[in-house]
C-alpha positions in Angstrom: 109.7 148.2 62.6 112.9 147.3 63.8 113.2 149.6 66.5 109.8 149.8 67.4 109.3 146.1 66.9 112.1 145.6 69.2 111.2 148.2 71.5 107.6 147.4 71.8 108.4 143.8 72.1 111.4 144.0 73.9 110.6 146.8 76.5 107.1 146.0 77.4 107.7 149.4 78.0 106.2 150.7 74.9 103.5 153.3 75.3 102.9 153.1 71.7 101.3 150.2 71.1 99.4 150.3 74.1 96.0 142.8 66.0 83.8 124.9 54.0 83.6 122.9 51.0 86.5 121.1 52.1 88.6 118.6 50.2 90.1 115.6 51.6 90.2 116.6 55.0 86.6 117.1 55.5 84.6 116.7 58.5 81.7 119.1 58.4 82.1 122.3 60.0 80.4 122.8 63.3 78.2 126.0 63.6 79.3 128.2 66.7 78.3 131.0 68.4 80.2 134.2 67.1 82.7 134.9 69.4 83.4 138.1 71.2 86.5 140.1 70.2 88.6 138.3 72.8 88.3 134.4 72.7 88.7 133.0 76.3 89.3 129.5 76.9 90.0 127.5 80.1 93.5 126.2 80.4 94.0 123.6 77.8 90.6 124.4 76.3 89.6 125.1 72.8 89.1 128.8 71.2 86.2 129.0 68.7 87.6 128.9 65.2 84.6 130.8 63.4 83.8 134.4 64.1 83.8 138.0 62.7 87.7 138.1 63.1 90.3 135.6 62.6 91.3 134.2 66.3 95.0 134.8 67.3 95.0 138.3 66.7 93.1 139.9 69.9 92.8 136.5 71.3 94.8 136.4 74.8 98.3 135.5 73.9 99.3 132.0 74.3 102.7 130.7 75.5 103.9 129.3 72.3 104.2 130.1 68.7 105.1 128.4 65.3 105.1 130.8 62.4 105.5 129.6 58.8 105.5 131.4 55.5 104.9 129.7 52.2 105.5 130.2 48.7 103.1 129.2 46.1 104.2 126.3 43.8 101.5 127.1 41.3 99.4 129.9 39.7 96.1 128.0 39.4 93.5 129.6 41.4 91.4 126.4 41.5 94.4 124.6 43.1 94.8 127.3 45.8 91.0 127.7 46.5 90.9 123.7 47.0 94.0 124.0 49.4 92.4 126.6 51.4 89.3 124.8 51.8 91.1 121.6 52.9 93.1 124.0 55.1 90.1 125.6 56.6 88.3 122.1 57.3 91.5 120.9 59.0 91.8 124.1 61.3 88.3 123.6 62.4 89.3 120.1 63.6 92.7 121.1 64.9 91.6 123.9 67.0 89.0 121.5 68.3 91.8 118.9 69.5 90.1 116.7 66.7 92.4 114.6 64.2 92.4 115.7 60.7 90.3 113.9 58.2 90.2 110.3 58.9 92.6 110.7 61.5 96.1 109.2 62.3 95.1 105.3 62.4 92.7 105.4 59.4 92.9 103.1 56.4 96.0 101.0 56.6 97.1 100.9 52.9 97.4 104.6 52.6 99.3 107.2 54.5 97.1 108.5 57.5 95.4 111.8 57.3 96.9 113.1 60.6 100.4 112.9 61.7 99.5 111.7 65.1 101.7 113.6 67.3 99.1 115.4 69.1 96.7 112.2 69.7 95.5 112.6 73.4 96.8 116.2 73.8 93.9 119.0 74.5 93.4 121.9 72.2 95.8 124.1 74.2 94.2 127.1 73.2 95.4 126.5 69.6 94.7 129.4 67.1 95.7 129.5 63.3 95.7 132.7 61.6 96.1 133.1 57.6 97.6 135.8 55.7 98.4 136.6 52.1 101.7 138.5 51.0 101.8 141.0 48.2 103.4 138.4 46.2 100.5 136.0 46.5 98.2 138.6 44.5 100.7 138.9 41.8 101.2 135.2 41.3 97.5 134.7 41.0 97.0 137.9 39.0 94.3 139.2 41.7 93.9 142.9 42.7 95.5 143.4 46.3 94.3 145.8 48.9 95.7 149.1 48.5 97.2 149.1 52.0 99.1 145.9 51.3 102.7 147.0 50.1 106.2 145.8 50.6 107.6 147.6 53.8 110.3 150.3 53.1 113.8 149.8 53.9 114.7 150.9 57.3 118.1 152.2 58.3 120.4 149.2 59.7 118.1 146.6 58.2 120.1 143.3 57.4 117.4 141.3 56.1 117.9 137.6 55.1 115.8 136.9 51.8 115.8 133.4 52.9 113.9 134.6 56.1 111.8 137.3 54.7 108.5 137.4 52.5 106.2 134.8 51.3 103.0 134.4 49.6 101.0 132.9 52.4 101.6 132.9 56.2 100.1 130.8 58.9 100.5 131.9 62.6 99.9 129.2 64.9 99.6 129.9 68.6 98.9 127.5 71.5 100.0 126.9 75.0 101.7 123.7 73.9 104.4 123.6 71.4 103.7 120.1 70.1 100.1 121.2 69.4 101.3 124.3 67.4 104.0 122.4 65.3 101.5 119.7 64.8 99.0 122.0 63.3 101.3 123.6 60.9 102.9 120.3 60.2 99.5 119.0 58.9 98.7 122.3 56.9 102.2 121.6 55.1 101.2 118.0 54.2 97.7 118.9 53.0 99.2 121.6 50.8 102.0 119.7 49.4 102.3 120.5 45.4 100.3 123.8 46.0 102.5 125.4 48.5 106.2 124.9 50.0 107.7 126.3 53.2 109.8 129.2 52.5 111.0 130.0 56.2 109.5 129.4 59.7 110.2 130.4 63.3 109.7 128.9 66.6 108.9 131.1 69.5 108.6 130.8 73.2 107.7 133.1 76.2 105.3 135.4 75.0 106.9 139.0 75.1 103.6 141.0 74.8 100.0 140.5 76.2 96.5 141.3 75.2 95.2 140.8 78.7 96.6 143.9 80.7 95.0 142.2 84.0 97.7 139.5 83.8 101.2 139.6 84.5 103.2 141.6 82.1 105.9 139.0 80.3 109.5 140.1 79.9 111.7 139.7 76.8 115.1 138.3 76.7 116.6 141.6 77.6 114.8 141.2 80.9 112.3 144.1 80.5 108.7 143.8 80.6 107.0 143.9 77.4 103.3 145.1 76.4 102.6 147.4 79.3 100.4 149.6 77.1 99.5 147.3 74.3 95.7 147.1 73.0 93.8 145.1 75.3 91.7 142.2 73.4 88.5 143.5 75.3 89.0 147.2 74.0 86.6 147.3 71.1 87.0 150.8 70.3 90.9 150.9 70.1 90.7 147.4 68.1 88.0 149.2 65.8 90.2 152.2 65.4 93.6 150.7 65.3 93.6 147.0 64.2 90.3 146.0 62.3 90.0 147.0 58.7 86.9 148.5 58.0 84.8 150.0 55.2 87.9 151.4 53.6 89.1 148.1 52.6 87.8 145.5 50.1 85.0 143.7 51.6 86.8 140.3 52.1 89.3 142.3 54.4 86.7 144.0 56.4 87.1 142.7 59.9 90.7 141.6 59.1 94.1 143.3 59.8 97.5 143.8 58.2 100.4 141.8 59.9 104.1 142.8 60.0 106.4 140.2 61.0 110.0 140.9 62.0 112.6 138.7 63.2 114.9 140.7 65.5 118.1 139.4 66.6 119.3 140.5 69.9 123.1 141.2 70.6 122.6 139.3 74.0 126.4 139.2 74.9 126.9 142.9 74.3 123.6 143.8 76.2 124.7 141.5 79.1 127.7 143.7 79.6 125.7 147.0 79.8 125.3 148.9 82.9 121.9 148.8 84.6 121.7 152.6 84.3 122.1 152.5 80.7 119.8 149.9 80.1 117.1 151.6 81.9 117.8 154.8 80.2 117.5 153.0 76.8 114.0 151.9 77.6 112.7 154.8 79.8 111.5 152.3 82.4 113.0 150.6 85.5 113.8 147.1 84.8 112.4 145.5 88.1 109.1 147.1 88.2 108.8 148.5 84.7 107.7 151.8 85.9 108.2 154.8 83.6 110.8 157.2 84.7 109.1 159.7 87.1 106.7 157.0 88.2 106.9 154.1 90.8 104.5 151.5 89.3 104.5 149.7 85.9 101.0 151.2 84.8 101.8 154.8 86.3 101.0 157.4 83.4 103.8 157.8 81.2 105.2 161.4 81.2 107.4 162.0 78.2 109.4 164.7 79.4 110.6 162.5 82.4 112.5 160.3 80.2 115.6 160.6 78.1 114.6 162.2 74.7 116.1 159.2 72.9 114.3 156.5 75.0 112.7 153.7 73.4 109.3 154.3 75.0 109.3 158.1 74.2 110.4 157.7 70.6 107.4 155.0 69.9 104.9 156.7 72.0 101.5 157.5 70.0 101.9 161.0 71.7 105.1 161.3 69.8 104.0 159.8 66.4 100.6 161.4 65.8 98.7 158.7 67.4 100.4 155.7 65.4 99.3 152.6 67.4 99.6 148.7 66.9 98.7 145.6 68.4 101.7 143.4 69.1 102.0 139.6 69.6 105.8 138.9 70.3 107.7 135.8 71.1 111.3 135.2 72.2 113.4 132.8 70.1 116.9 130.9 70.5 118.0 129.4 67.4 121.4 127.7 68.6 124.7 129.8 68.0 126.2 131.6 65.0 129.1 129.7 64.8 131.1 132.3 66.5 130.1 131.6 70.1 127.1 134.0 70.1 123.6 133.0 70.8 121.2 133.5 67.6 118.5 134.9 70.1 115.9 137.6 70.0 112.3 138.7 69.4 109.8 137.6 66.7 107.8 140.7 66.4 104.4 140.5 65.3 102.5 143.6 64.8 98.6 143.8 63.7 97.3 147.1 62.5 94.6 148.7 60.5 97.2 150.4 58.2 100.9 150.0 58.2 101.6 153.4 56.9 99.9 154.7 60.1 101.1 151.9 62.3 104.3 150.1 62.0 106.0 152.1 59.4 106.2 155.6 61.2 106.9 153.8 64.6 109.8 151.9 62.8 111.1 155.1 60.9 111.5 156.9 64.4 113.0 153.9 66.1 115.3 153.4 63.0 116.5 157.1 63.3 117.2 157.8 66.9 116.8 154.5 69.3 120.0 153.6 71.1 118.6 150.2 71.3 119.8 149.7 67.7 123.1 149.1 69.0 122.0 145.9 70.7 119.4 144.6 68.0 119.3 143.9 64.1 116.2 143.3 62.1 117.2 140.1 60.0 113.7 138.8 58.7 110.5 140.7 57.6 107.3 140.0 56.0 104.1 141.9 55.4 100.6 140.0 55.0 96.9 140.9 54.5 95.0 138.7 57.2 91.2 138.4 56.0 88.2 139.0 58.2 87.1 135.7 60.2 85.6 132.7 58.6 81.7 132.0 59.0 80.6 128.4 59.1 80.8 126.8 55.8 83.1 129.2 54.3 86.9 128.9 53.9 89.8 131.3 54.4 90.2 133.9 51.9 86.8 132.9 50.0 85.6 136.6 49.4 88.8 137.2 47.7 88.9 134.0 45.5 85.4 133.5 44.7 
C-alpha cells in the first residue's frame, strides 16, 4: 500500500490501522509456557519463541529491524524441511541469547557453528518471524493458501525487481542492531545451498507501535506514526483483523499475511514544503499529532474536520468499510542516490488476516488520491504467508511440509 503504507507508517496519524527435529544446529528445544498475544520482556530480556502465534507480529515493536528475503536454490522438499528444522533450532537459541549449535569457539579444525559477533550480548528482545511467498509454493509444487496472491500493481509504483518478491522471508527485530544482524547472518549460513539472499533491508527508529500507552514514534517526515494502530493487547481486534482463523489451511491458523513495502521518501522536496501543507496532507498537527478539530493526539478523529484528501481520512477504516491492518514500520537511510539525494524512507510492514480486506483497499485509496504521493514512491514489495506459532518439538512450516 504505497500510500497507505506510507501514510500509516509515515503519519502515525493513520486512523485506519488503528500483525524440532533439528539438523546440525541442534540443542534440544526448551518447553516454555505459551505466551499471551503480546510477549513482554524487560529491556535486554528474551521473548519466548514458542506459542500460538509467531513472535514479532503483535509483540511490542523493538527499536531495530533486519529483514531478508530469500530465493530457494532447490526444489527438494526434503532439503527445505531440513533447513527449516535447523533454522528453528537455531532461532530457539538465538532468541534466548545462546550461541548456535556448538558455539562460536567449538571444534578448531572446522568453521564454528556460530559467527560470534553476539557473544556476551543480551537477547535484546530478539524475535524471528518467517513467511513464505507465492513463489515458494510454485517451486515446491505445494498448494498455497487461497488468500496469498501477488499484489496488484498500484498507480505510481516503481518497483525494483531486485528489491521485491522472494520465496521465504525472515523478519528479525531487536533492540540491538548487532543482535538482529547476527541472527539473520547465522540463518543465511545455515541455509547455504538451500536458499540465497535475494534482498534485505536494515531499519531503525520504529515508526509504529503496538503499545499505545508508550510514546508514539515519528517517521522521517517528522510526524507521529501509529497513533491508532492495533494494540498488541487487543485480542478482539487481533482475532478479527490479524490472525488467520478457520478459513485458512490448518498450518496458517494463528498466522498472518505480511505485506512488506520499501517506500522511498523524497526528503529534500518534503523539507521545502510549508508546515501548513504538511499538516493538511496528513490531517494531523505535527508537534502534538492531534487530528484536525482536536487538541490531543488521541482525541477522536472526525473525518469531516480534515481535508477530504488527507492521508488519515483516506486510509480510515470508516472510509474503507472497516479495512484495518497491524503495521510495524521502520525508517531507513541507505546512503545517497548519486545525485546528492538521500535514499531514505519507510520500510512498511503490514500484517492482516486477508490482504484483500486490509492492505489492498487501503493502498488503492491512497494511490488514487493521497497528496502524499508527491513526496513518496513505493520501490520494493513482497507478500508472504506467515504460519501460526511454533510448538515445542516442531519447526517453522511443519504443518505445511509434513
